[in-house]
CHARMM internal coordinates of N, CA and C (Angstrom, degrees):
IC EDIT
DIST 1 N 1 CA 1.4442
DIST 1 CA 1 C 1.5384
ANGL 1 N 1 CA 1 C 108.42
DIST 1 C 2 N 1.3170
ANGL 1 CA 1 C 2 N 115.54
DIHE 1 N 1 CA 1 C 2 N 136.60
DIST 2 N 2 CA 1.4578
ANGL 1 C 2 N 2 CA 119.90
DIHE 1 CA 1 C 2 N 2 CA 175.70
DIST 2 CA 2 C 1.5161
ANGL 2 N 2 CA 2 C 109.94
DIHE 1 C 2 N 2 CA 2 C -77.57
DIST 2 C 3 N 1.3187
ANGL 2 CA 2 C 3 N 115.61
DIHE 2 N 2 CA 2 C 3 N 130.24
DIST 3 N 3 CA 1.4563
ANGL 2 C 3 N 3 CA 122.01
DIHE 2 CA 2 C 3 N 3 CA 175.74
DIST 3 CA 3 C 1.5233
ANGL 3 N 3 CA 3 C 108.98
DIHE 2 C 3 N 3 CA 3 C -95.99
DIST 3 C 4 N 1.3142
ANGL 3 CA 3 C 4 N 115.60
DIHE 3 N 3 CA 3 C 4 N -42.03
DIST 4 N 4 CA 1.4676
ANGL 3 C 4 N 4 CA 121.83
DIHE 3 CA 3 C 4 N 4 CA -179.53
DIST 4 CA 4 C 1.5224
ANGL 4 N 4 CA 4 C 108.50
DIHE 3 C 4 N 4 CA 4 C -118.11
DIST 4 C 5 N 1.3141
ANGL 4 CA 4 C 5 N 115.64
DIHE 4 N 4 CA 4 C 5 N 106.54
DIST 5 N 5 CA 1.4578
ANGL 4 C 5 N 5 CA 120.74
DIHE 4 CA 4 C 5 N 5 CA 179.71
DIST 5 CA 5 C 1.5323
ANGL 5 N 5 CA 5 C 110.45
DIHE 4 C 5 N 5 CA 5 C -69.49
DIST 5 C 6 N 1.3266
ANGL 5 CA 5 C 6 N 116.61
DIHE 5 N 5 CA 5 C 6 N -40.14
DIST 6 N 6 CA 1.4760
ANGL 5 C 6 N 6 CA 121.12
DIHE 5 CA 5 C 6 N 6 CA -177.27
DIST 6 CA 6 C 1.5246
ANGL 6 N 6 CA 6 C 112.09
DIHE 5 C 6 N 6 CA 6 C -56.99
DIST 6 C 7 N 1.3320
ANGL 6 CA 6 C 7 N 116.59
DIHE 6 N 6 CA 6 C 7 N -37.55
DIST 7 N 7 CA 1.4609
ANGL 6 C 7 N 7 CA 121.51
DIHE 6 CA 6 C 7 N 7 CA -176.30
DIST 7 CA 7 C 1.5243
ANGL 7 N 7 CA 7 C 113.37
DIHE 6 C 7 N 7 CA 7 C -111.43
DIST 7 C 8 N 1.3160
ANGL 7 CA 7 C 8 N 117.05
DIHE 7 N 7 CA 7 C 8 N 4.37
DIST 8 N 8 CA 1.4677
ANGL 7 C 8 N 8 CA 122.34
DIHE 7 CA 7 C 8 N 8 CA -178.17
DIST 8 CA 8 C 1.5306
ANGL 8 N 8 CA 8 C 111.46
DIHE 7 C 8 N 8 CA 8 C 53.70
DIST 8 C 9 N 1.3403
ANGL 8 CA 8 C 9 N 116.22
DIHE 8 N 8 CA 8 C 9 N 46.47
DIST 9 N 9 CA 1.4633
ANGL 8 C 9 N 9 CA 121.42
DIHE 8 CA 8 C 9 N 9 CA 178.17
DIST 9 CA 9 C 1.5237
ANGL 9 N 9 CA 9 C 108.04
DIHE 8 C 9 N 9 CA 9 C -97.82
DIST 9 C 10 N 1.3144
ANGL 9 CA 9 C 10 N 114.72
DIHE 9 N 9 CA 9 C 10 N 125.86
DIST 10 N 10 CA 1.4660
ANGL 9 C 10 N 10 CA 120.98
DIHE 9 CA 9 C 10 N 10 CA -179.46
DIST 10 CA 10 C 1.5245
ANGL 10 N 10 CA 10 C 110.41
DIHE 9 C 10 N 10 CA 10 C -94.88
DIST 10 C 11 N 1.3050
ANGL 10 CA 10 C 11 N 114.45
DIHE 10 N 10 CA 10 C 11 N 161.48
DIST 11 N 11 CA 1.4672
ANGL 10 C 11 N 11 CA 120.60
DIHE 10 CA 10 C 11 N 11 CA 175.41
DIST 11 CA 11 C 1.5226
ANGL 11 N 11 CA 11 C 109.80
DIHE 10 C 11 N 11 CA 11 C -57.53
DIST 11 C 12 N 1.3183
ANGL 11 CA 11 C 12 N 117.11
DIHE 11 N 11 CA 11 C 12 N -41.17
DIST 12 N 12 CA 1.4673
ANGL 11 C 12 N 12 CA 120.80
DIHE 11 CA 11 C 12 N 12 CA -179.66
DIST 12 CA 12 C 1.5327
ANGL 12 N 12 CA 12 C 111.65
DIHE 11 C 12 N 12 CA 12 C -63.51
DIST 12 C 13 N 1.3331
ANGL 12 CA 12 C 13 N 117.23
DIHE 12 N 12 CA 12 C 13 N -33.30
DIST 13 N 13 CA 1.4647
ANGL 12 C 13 N 13 CA 120.77
DIHE 12 CA 12 C 13 N 13 CA 176.31
DIST 13 CA 13 C 1.5220
ANGL 13 N 13 CA 13 C 110.53
DIHE 12 C 13 N 13 CA 13 C -63.02
DIST 13 C 14 N 1.3221
ANGL 13 CA 13 C 14 N 115.74
DIHE 13 N 13 CA 13 C 14 N -44.86
DIST 14 N 14 CA 1.4680
ANGL 13 C 14 N 14 CA 120.74
DIHE 13 CA 13 C 14 N 14 CA -179.25
DIST 14 CA 14 C 1.5237
ANGL 14 N 14 CA 14 C 110.98
DIHE 13 C 14 N 14 CA 14 C -65.26
DIST 14 C 15 N 1.3225
ANGL 14 CA 14 C 15 N 116.10
DIHE 14 N 14 CA 14 C 15 N -43.98
DIST 15 N 15 CA 1.4645
ANGL 14 C 15 N 15 CA 119.60
DIHE 14 CA 14 C 15 N 15 CA -179.72
DIST 15 CA 15 C 1.5290
ANGL 15 N 15 CA 15 C 111.37
DIHE 14 C 15 N 15 CA 15 C -64.05
DIST 15 C 16 N 1.3173
ANGL 15 CA 15 C 16 N 116.59
DIHE 15 N 15 CA 15 C 16 N -35.06
DIST 16 N 16 CA 1.4701
ANGL 15 C 16 N 16 CA 120.94
DIHE 15 CA 15 C 16 N 16 CA -178.50
DIST 16 CA 16 C 1.5307
ANGL 16 N 16 CA 16 C 112.13
DIHE 15 C 16 N 16 CA 16 C -66.33
DIST 16 C 17 N 1.3297
ANGL 16 CA 16 C 17 N 117.89
DIHE 16 N 16 CA 16 C 17 N -32.42
DIST 17 N 17 CA 1.4628
ANGL 16 C 17 N 17 CA 120.27
DIHE 16 CA 16 C 17 N 17 CA -177.60
DIST 17 CA 17 C 1.5283
ANGL 17 N 17 CA 17 C 113.23
DIHE 16 C 17 N 17 CA 17 C -105.98
DIST 17 C 18 N 1.3212
ANGL 17 CA 17 C 18 N 117.37
DIHE 17 N 17 CA 17 C 18 N 2.33
DIST 18 N 18 CA 1.4668
ANGL 17 C 18 N 18 CA 120.97
DIHE 17 CA 17 C 18 N 18 CA -176.14
DIST 18 CA 18 C 1.5208
ANGL 18 N 18 CA 18 C 112.40
DIHE 17 C 18 N 18 CA 18 C -56.88
DIST 18 C 19 N 1.3167
ANGL 18 CA 18 C 19 N 117.70
DIHE 18 N 18 CA 18 C 19 N -39.11
DIST 19 N 19 CA 1.4588
ANGL 18 C 19 N 19 CA 120.42
DIHE 18 CA 18 C 19 N 19 CA -175.88
DIST 19 CA 19 C 1.5217
ANGL 19 N 19 CA 19 C 112.97
DIHE 18 C 19 N 19 CA 19 C -83.62
DIST 19 C 20 N 1.3160
ANGL 19 CA 19 C 20 N 116.68
DIHE 19 N 19 CA 19 C 20 N -20.66
DIST 20 N 20 CA 1.4599
ANGL 19 C 20 N 20 CA 118.73
DIHE 19 CA 19 C 20 N 20 CA -179.91
DIST 20 CA 20 C 1.5217
ANGL 20 N 20 CA 20 C 112.02
DIHE 19 C 20 N 20 CA 20 C -87.65
DIST 20 C 21 N 1.3094
ANGL 20 CA 20 C 21 N 116.63
DIHE 20 N 20 CA 20 C 21 N -6.64
DIST 21 N 21 CA 1.4627
ANGL 20 C 21 N 21 CA 121.27
DIHE 20 CA 20 C 21 N 21 CA 175.22
DIST 21 CA 21 C 1.5176
ANGL 21 N 21 CA 21 C 108.66
DIHE 20 C 21 N 21 CA 21 C -124.48
DIST 21 C 22 N 1.3000
ANGL 21 CA 21 C 22 N 116.32
DIHE 21 N 21 CA 21 C 22 N 139.22
DIST 22 N 22 CA 1.4559
ANGL 21 C 22 N 22 CA 119.42
DIHE 21 CA 21 C 22 N 22 CA -179.68
DIST 22 CA 22 C 1.5100
ANGL 22 N 22 CA 22 C 113.03
DIHE 21 C 22 N 22 CA 22 C -103.32
DIST 22 C 23 N 1.3057
ANGL 22 CA 22 C 23 N 116.34
DIHE 22 N 22 CA 22 C 23 N 1.72
DIST 23 N 23 CA 1.4489
ANGL 22 C 23 N 23 CA 120.01
DIHE 22 CA 22 C 23 N 23 CA -172.85
DIST 23 CA 23 C 1.5136
ANGL 23 N 23 CA 23 C 114.22
DIHE 22 C 23 N 23 CA 23 C -95.80
DIST 23 C 24 N 1.3051
ANGL 23 CA 23 C 24 N 113.09
DIHE 23 N 23 CA 23 C 24 N -166.96
DIST 24 N 24 CA 1.4570
ANGL 23 C 24 N 24 CA 121.40
DIHE 23 CA 23 C 24 N 24 CA -179.44
DIST 24 CA 24 C 1.5327
ANGL 24 N 24 CA 24 C 110.13
DIHE 23 C 24 N 24 CA 24 C -82.01
DIST 24 C 25 N 1.3150
ANGL 24 CA 24 C 25 N 116.00
DIHE 24 N 24 CA 24 C 25 N -170.98
DIST 25 N 25 CA 1.4592
ANGL 24 C 25 N 25 CA 120.62
DIHE 24 CA 24 C 25 N 25 CA -177.66
DIST 25 CA 25 C 1.5239
ANGL 25 N 25 CA 25 C 111.92
DIHE 24 C 25 N 25 CA 25 C -61.43
DIST 25 C 26 N 1.3209
ANGL 25 CA 25 C 26 N 117.64
DIHE 25 N 25 CA 25 C 26 N -41.29
DIST 26 N 26 CA 1.4655
ANGL 25 C 26 N 26 CA 120.07
DIHE 25 CA 25 C 26 N 26 CA -179.57
DIST 26 CA 26 C 1.5268
ANGL 26 N 26 CA 26 C 111.67
DIHE 25 C 26 N 26 CA 26 C -62.27
DIST 26 C 27 N 1.3150
ANGL 26 CA 26 C 27 N 116.82
DIHE 26 N 26 CA 26 C 27 N -40.70
DIST 27 N 27 CA 1.4597
ANGL 26 C 27 N 27 CA 121.29
DIHE 26 CA 26 C 27 N 27 CA 177.66
DIST 27 CA 27 C 1.5221
ANGL 27 N 27 CA 27 C 110.68
DIHE 26 C 27 N 27 CA 27 C -64.86
DIST 27 C 28 N 1.3091
ANGL 27 CA 27 C 28 N 115.69
DIHE 27 N 27 CA 27 C 28 N -40.19
DIST 28 N 28 CA 1.4626
ANGL 27 C 28 N 28 CA 120.51
DIHE 27 CA 27 C 28 N 28 CA 178.88
DIST 28 CA 28 C 1.5215
ANGL 28 N 28 CA 28 C 110.94
DIHE 27 C 28 N 28 CA 28 C -66.69
DIST 28 C 29 N 1.3168
ANGL 28 CA 28 C 29 N 117.09
DIHE 28 N 28 CA 28 C 29 N -40.37
DIST 29 N 29 CA 1.4610
ANGL 28 C 29 N 29 CA 120.49
DIHE 28 CA 28 C 29 N 29 CA 176.41
DIST 29 CA 29 C 1.5285
ANGL 29 N 29 CA 29 C 109.75
DIHE 28 C 29 N 29 CA 29 C -58.27
DIST 29 C 30 N 1.3261
ANGL 29 CA 29 C 30 N 116.80
DIHE 29 N 29 CA 29 C 30 N -42.75
DIST 30 N 30 CA 1.4710
ANGL 29 C 30 N 30 CA 121.16
DIHE 29 CA 29 C 30 N 30 CA 179.86
DIST 30 CA 30 C 1.5188
ANGL 30 N 30 CA 30 C 110.47
DIHE 29 C 30 N 30 CA 30 C -60.92
DIST 30 C 31 N 1.3345
ANGL 30 CA 30 C 31 N 116.94
DIHE 30 N 30 CA 30 C 31 N -38.37
DIST 31 N 31 CA 1.4564
ANGL 30 C 31 N 31 CA 121.34
DIHE 30 CA 30 C 31 N 31 CA 176.98
DIST 31 CA 31 C 1.5279
ANGL 31 N 31 CA 31 C 110.64
DIHE 30 C 31 N 31 CA 31 C -60.31
DIST 31 C 32 N 1.3178
ANGL 31 CA 31 C 32 N 115.75
DIHE 31 N 31 CA 31 C 32 N -33.96
DIST 32 N 32 CA 1.4569
ANGL 31 C 32 N 32 CA 121.23
DIHE 31 CA 31 C 32 N 32 CA 178.97
DIST 32 CA 32 C 1.5304
ANGL 32 N 32 CA 32 C 112.09
DIHE 31 C 32 N 32 CA 32 C -84.25
DIST 32 C 33 N 1.3323
ANGL 32 CA 32 C 33 N 116.97
DIHE 32 N 32 CA 32 C 33 N 1.54
DIST 33 N 33 CA 1.4528
ANGL 32 C 33 N 33 CA 120.69
DIHE 32 CA 32 C 33 N 33 CA -179.47
DIST 33 CA 33 C 1.5165
ANGL 33 N 33 CA 33 C 113.23
DIHE 32 C 33 N 33 CA 33 C 79.18
DIST 33 C 34 N 1.3151
ANGL 33 CA 33 C 34 N 116.20
DIHE 33 N 33 CA 33 C 34 N 22.10
DIST 34 N 34 CA 1.4655
ANGL 33 C 34 N 34 CA 121.85
DIHE 33 CA 33 C 34 N 34 CA -177.21
DIST 34 CA 34 C 1.5282
ANGL 34 N 34 CA 34 C 109.33
DIHE 33 C 34 N 34 CA 34 C -123.73
DIST 34 C 35 N 1.3319
ANGL 34 CA 34 C 35 N 115.73
DIHE 34 N 34 CA 34 C 35 N 172.15
DIST 35 N 35 CA 1.4598
ANGL 34 C 35 N 35 CA 120.75
DIHE 34 CA 34 C 35 N 35 CA 171.40
DIST 35 CA 35 C 1.5174
ANGL 35 N 35 CA 35 C 107.63
DIHE 34 C 35 N 35 CA 35 C -147.28
DIST 35 C 36 N 1.3294
ANGL 35 CA 35 C 36 N 117.18
DIHE 35 N 35 CA 35 C 36 N 148.89
DIST 36 N 36 CA 1.4623
ANGL 35 C 36 N 36 CA 119.69
DIHE 35 CA 35 C 36 N 36 CA -178.11
DIST 36 CA 36 C 1.5282
ANGL 36 N 36 CA 36 C 111.04
DIHE 35 C 36 N 36 CA 36 C -61.30
DIST 36 C 37 N 1.3147
ANGL 36 CA 36 C 37 N 115.45
DIHE 36 N 36 CA 36 C 37 N 141.23
DIST 37 N 37 CA 1.4601
ANGL 36 C 37 N 37 CA 120.62
DIHE 36 CA 36 C 37 N 37 CA 176.24
DIST 37 CA 37 C 1.5272
ANGL 37 N 37 CA 37 C 109.63
DIHE 36 C 37 N 37 CA 37 C -102.87
DIST 37 C 38 N 1.3139
ANGL 37 CA 37 C 38 N 117.01
DIHE 37 N 37 CA 37 C 38 N -73.90
DIST 38 N 38 CA 1.4645
ANGL 37 C 38 N 38 CA 119.57
DIHE 37 CA 37 C 38 N 38 CA -178.08
DIST 38 CA 38 C 1.5270
ANGL 38 N 38 CA 38 C 111.93
DIHE 37 C 38 N 38 CA 38 C -84.50
DIST 38 C 39 N 1.3416
ANGL 38 CA 38 C 39 N 117.20
DIHE 38 N 38 CA 38 C 39 N -24.78
DIST 39 N 39 CA 1.4605
ANGL 38 C 39 N 39 CA 121.76
DIHE 38 CA 38 C 39 N 39 CA 176.71
DIST 39 CA 39 C 1.5163
ANGL 39 N 39 CA 39 C 116.08
DIHE 38 C 39 N 39 CA 39 C 84.08
DIST 39 C 40 N 1.3180
ANGL 39 CA 39 C 40 N 118.25
DIHE 39 N 39 CA 39 C 40 N -1.96
DIST 40 N 40 CA 1.4640
ANGL 39 C 40 N 40 CA 120.34
DIHE 39 CA 39 C 40 N 40 CA -177.95
DIST 40 CA 40 C 1.5248
ANGL 40 N 40 CA 40 C 113.08
DIHE 39 C 40 N 40 CA 40 C -67.40
DIST 40 C 41 N 1.3012
ANGL 40 CA 40 C 41 N 117.34
DIHE 40 N 40 CA 40 C 41 N -18.92
DIST 41 N 41 CA 1.4619
ANGL 40 C 41 N 41 CA 122.11
DIHE 40 CA 40 C 41 N 41 CA -176.23
DIST 41 CA 41 C 1.5276
ANGL 41 N 41 CA 41 C 113.51
DIHE 40 C 41 N 41 CA 41 C -90.61
DIST 41 C 42 N 1.3125
ANGL 41 CA 41 C 42 N 118.34
DIHE 41 N 41 CA 41 C 42 N -11.27
DIST 42 N 42 CA 1.4666
ANGL 41 C 42 N 42 CA 120.57
DIHE 41 CA 41 C 42 N 42 CA -168.96
DIST 42 CA 42 C 1.5284
ANGL 42 N 42 CA 42 C 113.62
DIHE 41 C 42 N 42 CA 42 C -62.86
DIST 42 C 43 N 1.3130
ANGL 42 CA 42 C 43 N 118.18
DIHE 42 N 42 CA 42 C 43 N -38.85
DIST 43 N 43 CA 1.4712
ANGL 42 C 43 N 43 CA 120.21
DIHE 42 CA 42 C 43 N 43 CA 179.84
DIST 43 CA 43 C 1.5250
ANGL 43 N 43 CA 43 C 109.94
DIHE 42 C 43 N 43 CA 43 C -65.68
DIST 43 C 44 N 1.3231
ANGL 43 CA 43 C 44 N 116.48
DIHE 43 N 43 CA 43 C 44 N -47.81
DIST 44 N 44 CA 1.4722
ANGL 43 C 44 N 44 CA 120.86
DIHE 43 CA 43 C 44 N 44 CA 179.25
DIST 44 CA 44 C 1.5255
ANGL 44 N 44 CA 44 C 110.91
DIHE 43 C 44 N 44 CA 44 C -62.32
DIST 44 C 45 N 1.3226
ANGL 44 CA 44 C 45 N 116.67
DIHE 44 N 44 CA 44 C 45 N -43.43
DIST 45 N 45 CA 1.4687
ANGL 44 C 45 N 45 CA 120.67
DIHE 44 CA 44 C 45 N 45 CA 179.11
DIST 45 CA 45 C 1.5236
ANGL 45 N 45 CA 45 C 110.48
DIHE 44 C 45 N 45 CA 45 C -61.80
DIST 45 C 46 N 1.3176
ANGL 45 CA 45 C 46 N 117.13
DIHE 45 N 45 CA 45 C 46 N -42.44
DIST 46 N 46 CA 1.4601
ANGL 45 C 46 N 46 CA 121.43
DIHE 45 CA 45 C 46 N 46 CA 178.07
DIST 46 CA 46 C 1.5161
ANGL 46 N 46 CA 46 C 112.26
DIHE 45 C 46 N 46 CA 46 C -60.66
DIST 46 C 47 N 1.3198
ANGL 46 CA 46 C 47 N 116.23
DIHE 46 N 46 CA 46 C 47 N -40.70
DIST 47 N 47 CA 1.4663
ANGL 46 C 47 N 47 CA 120.29
DIHE 46 CA 46 C 47 N 47 CA 178.52
DIST 47 CA 47 C 1.5310
ANGL 47 N 47 CA 47 C 111.26
DIHE 46 C 47 N 47 CA 47 C -65.24
DIST 47 C 48 N 1.3064
ANGL 47 CA 47 C 48 N 116.80
DIHE 47 N 47 CA 47 C 48 N -40.06
DIST 48 N 48 CA 1.4685
ANGL 47 C 48 N 48 CA 120.82
DIHE 47 CA 47 C 48 N 48 CA 178.61
DIST 48 CA 48 C 1.5212
ANGL 48 N 48 CA 48 C 109.99
DIHE 47 C 48 N 48 CA 48 C -64.44
DIST 48 C 49 N 1.3200
ANGL 48 CA 48 C 49 N 117.27
DIHE 48 N 48 CA 48 C 49 N -44.18
DIST 49 N 49 CA 1.4686
ANGL 48 C 49 N 49 CA 120.81
DIHE 48 CA 48 C 49 N 49 CA 178.52
DIST 49 CA 49 C 1.5218
ANGL 49 N 49 CA 49 C 111.07
DIHE 48 C 49 N 49 CA 49 C -61.70
DIST 49 C 50 N 1.3281
ANGL 49 CA 49 C 50 N 116.99
DIHE 49 N 49 CA 49 C 50 N -46.11
DIST 50 N 50 CA 1.4637
ANGL 49 C 50 N 50 CA 121.07
DIHE 49 CA 49 C 50 N 50 CA 178.91
DIST 50 CA 50 C 1.5232
ANGL 50 N 50 CA 50 C 111.26
DIHE 49 C 50 N 50 CA 50 C -61.44
DIST 50 C 51 N 1.3318
ANGL 50 CA 50 C 51 N 115.98
DIHE 50 N 50 CA 50 C 51 N -42.10
DIST 51 N 51 CA 1.4617
ANGL 50 C 51 N 51 CA 120.71
DIHE 50 CA 50 C 51 N 51 CA -179.89
DIST 51 CA 51 C 1.5275
ANGL 51 N 51 CA 51 C 111.42
DIHE 50 C 51 N 51 CA 51 C -62.78
DIST 51 C 52 N 1.3096
ANGL 51 CA 51 C 52 N 116.30
DIHE 51 N 51 CA 51 C 52 N -45.71
DIST 52 N 52 CA 1.4732
ANGL 51 C 52 N 52 CA 120.63
DIHE 51 CA 51 C 52 N 52 CA -178.97
DIST 52 CA 52 C 1.5266
ANGL 52 N 52 CA 52 C 110.90
DIHE 51 C 52 N 52 CA 52 C -64.34
DIST 52 C 53 N 1.3081
ANGL 52 CA 52 C 53 N 116.94
DIHE 52 N 52 CA 52 C 53 N -43.54
DIST 53 N 53 CA 1.4634
ANGL 52 C 53 N 53 CA 120.98
DIHE 52 CA 52 C 53 N 53 CA 178.78
DIST 53 CA 53 C 1.5239
ANGL 53 N 53 CA 53 C 111.22
DIHE 52 C 53 N 53 CA 53 C -63.78
DIST 53 C 54 N 1.3209
ANGL 53 CA 53 C 54 N 116.90
DIHE 53 N 53 CA 53 C 54 N -38.76
DIST 54 N 54 CA 1.4684
ANGL 53 C 54 N 54 CA 120.82
DIHE 53 CA 53 C 54 N 54 CA 178.67
DIST 54 CA 54 C 1.5286
ANGL 54 N 54 CA 54 C 110.93
DIHE 53 C 54 N 54 CA 54 C -67.33
DIST 54 C 55 N 1.3251
ANGL 54 CA 54 C 55 N 116.90
DIHE 54 N 54 CA 54 C 55 N -40.36
DIST 55 N 55 CA 1.4681
ANGL 54 C 55 N 55 CA 120.23
DIHE 54 CA 54 C 55 N 55 CA 178.87
DIST 55 CA 55 C 1.5221
ANGL 55 N 55 CA 55 C 111.25
DIHE 54 C 55 N 55 CA 55 C -61.23
DIST 55 C 56 N 1.3087
ANGL 55 CA 55 C 56 N 116.73
DIHE 55 N 55 CA 55 C 56 N -43.76
DIST 56 N 56 CA 1.4615
ANGL 55 C 56 N 56 CA 120.98
DIHE 55 CA 55 C 56 N 56 CA -179.67
DIST 56 CA 56 C 1.5271
ANGL 56 N 56 CA 56 C 110.50
DIHE 55 C 56 N 56 CA 56 C -67.68
DIST 56 C 57 N 1.3282
ANGL 56 CA 56 C 57 N 116.47
DIHE 56 N 56 CA 56 C 57 N -41.02
DIST 57 N 57 CA 1.4703
ANGL 56 C 57 N 57 CA 119.82
DIHE 56 CA 56 C 57 N 57 CA 178.45
DIST 57 CA 57 C 1.5286
ANGL 57 N 57 CA 57 C 110.67
DIHE 56 C 57 N 57 CA 57 C -64.27
DIST 57 C 58 N 1.3177
ANGL 57 CA 57 C 58 N 116.96
DIHE 57 N 57 CA 57 C 58 N -39.22
DIST 58 N 58 CA 1.4646
ANGL 57 C 58 N 58 CA 121.40
DIHE 57 CA 57 C 58 N 58 CA 178.69
DIST 58 CA 58 C 1.5172
ANGL 58 N 58 CA 58 C 110.46
DIHE 57 C 58 N 58 CA 58 C -65.84
DIST 58 C 59 N 1.3181
ANGL 58 CA 58 C 59 N 117.37
DIHE 58 N 58 CA 58 C 59 N -41.78
DIST 59 N 59 CA 1.4712
ANGL 58 C 59 N 59 CA 120.93
DIHE 58 CA 58 C 59 N 59 CA 179.10
DIST 59 CA 59 C 1.5226
ANGL 59 N 59 CA 59 C 110.38
DIHE 58 C 59 N 59 CA 59 C -64.15
DIST 59 C 60 N 1.3078
ANGL 59 CA 59 C 60 N 117.25
DIHE 59 N 59 CA 59 C 60 N -40.89
DIST 60 N 60 CA 1.4676
ANGL 59 C 60 N 60 CA 120.83
DIHE 59 CA 59 C 60 N 60 CA 178.31
DIST 60 CA 60 C 1.5149
ANGL 60 N 60 CA 60 C 110.54
DIHE 59 C 60 N 60 CA 60 C -64.46
DIST 60 C 61 N 1.3051
ANGL 60 CA 60 C 61 N 117.02
DIHE 60 N 60 CA 60 C 61 N -38.34
DIST 61 N 61 CA 1.4574
ANGL 60 C 61 N 61 CA 121.89
DIHE 60 CA 60 C 61 N 61 CA 178.93
DIST 61 CA 61 C 1.5316
ANGL 61 N 61 CA 61 C 110.69
DIHE 60 C 61 N 61 CA 61 C -64.97
DIST 61 C 62 N 1.3131
ANGL 61 CA 61 C 62 N 116.27
DIHE 61 N 61 CA 61 C 62 N -41.37
DIST 62 N 62 CA 1.4652
ANGL 61 C 62 N 62 CA 120.82
DIHE 61 CA 61 C 62 N 62 CA 178.81
DIST 62 CA 62 C 1.5274
ANGL 62 N 62 CA 62 C 111.25
DIHE 61 C 62 N 62 CA 62 C -64.32
DIST 62 C 63 N 1.3299
ANGL 62 CA 62 C 63 N 116.77
DIHE 62 N 62 CA 62 C 63 N -38.69
DIST 63 N 63 CA 1.4668
ANGL 62 C 63 N 63 CA 120.48
DIHE 62 CA 62 C 63 N 63 CA 178.70
DIST 63 CA 63 C 1.5180
ANGL 63 N 63 CA 63 C 110.24
DIHE 62 C 63 N 63 CA 63 C -64.49
DIST 63 C 64 N 1.3286
ANGL 63 CA 63 C 64 N 117.85
DIHE 63 N 63 CA 63 C 64 N -39.46
DIST 64 N 64 CA 1.4533
ANGL 63 C 64 N 64 CA 121.18
DIHE 63 CA 63 C 64 N 64 CA 179.31
DIST 64 CA 64 C 1.5306
ANGL 64 N 64 CA 64 C 110.79
DIHE 63 C 64 N 64 CA 64 C -64.39
DIST 64 C 65 N 1.3302
ANGL 64 CA 64 C 65 N 116.21
DIHE 64 N 64 CA 64 C 65 N -38.86
DIST 65 N 65 CA 1.4592
ANGL 64 C 65 N 65 CA 119.77
DIHE 64 CA 64 C 65 N 65 CA 179.45
DIST 65 CA 65 C 1.5272
ANGL 65 N 65 CA 65 C 112.00
DIHE 64 C 65 N 65 CA 65 C -68.56
DIST 65 C 66 N 1.3296
ANGL 65 CA 65 C 66 N 115.90
DIHE 65 N 65 CA 65 C 66 N -31.79
DIST 66 N 66 CA 1.4527
ANGL 65 C 66 N 66 CA 120.41
DIHE 65 CA 65 C 66 N 66 CA -178.70
DIST 66 CA 66 C 1.5276
ANGL 66 N 66 CA 66 C 112.36
DIHE 65 C 66 N 66 CA 66 C -73.46
DIST 66 C 67 N 1.2980
ANGL 66 CA 66 C 67 N 116.42
DIHE 66 N 66 CA 66 C 67 N -21.01
DIST 67 N 67 CA 1.4680
ANGL 66 C 67 N 67 CA 119.70
DIHE 66 CA 66 C 67 N 67 CA -177.30
DIST 67 CA 67 C 1.4631
ANGL 67 N 67 CA 67 C 111.22
DIHE 66 C 67 N 67 CA 67 C -81.78
END
COOR INIT
IC SEED 1 N 1 CA 1 C
IC BUILD
């Protein structure tokens, strides 16, 4: 699914770079070589980044408990 139509950024693109960037959506866009145009996507993009980071942190936590 496209999150940012202006830059053709997909949800999968954001999830792929979520862990390599620690910043907000604008910082992540810069990592992808893009920058926000209209800005309507930034809230949704931020939520996707937060969700992906939380999922990975939760998985890491579960692995620690299993050991």
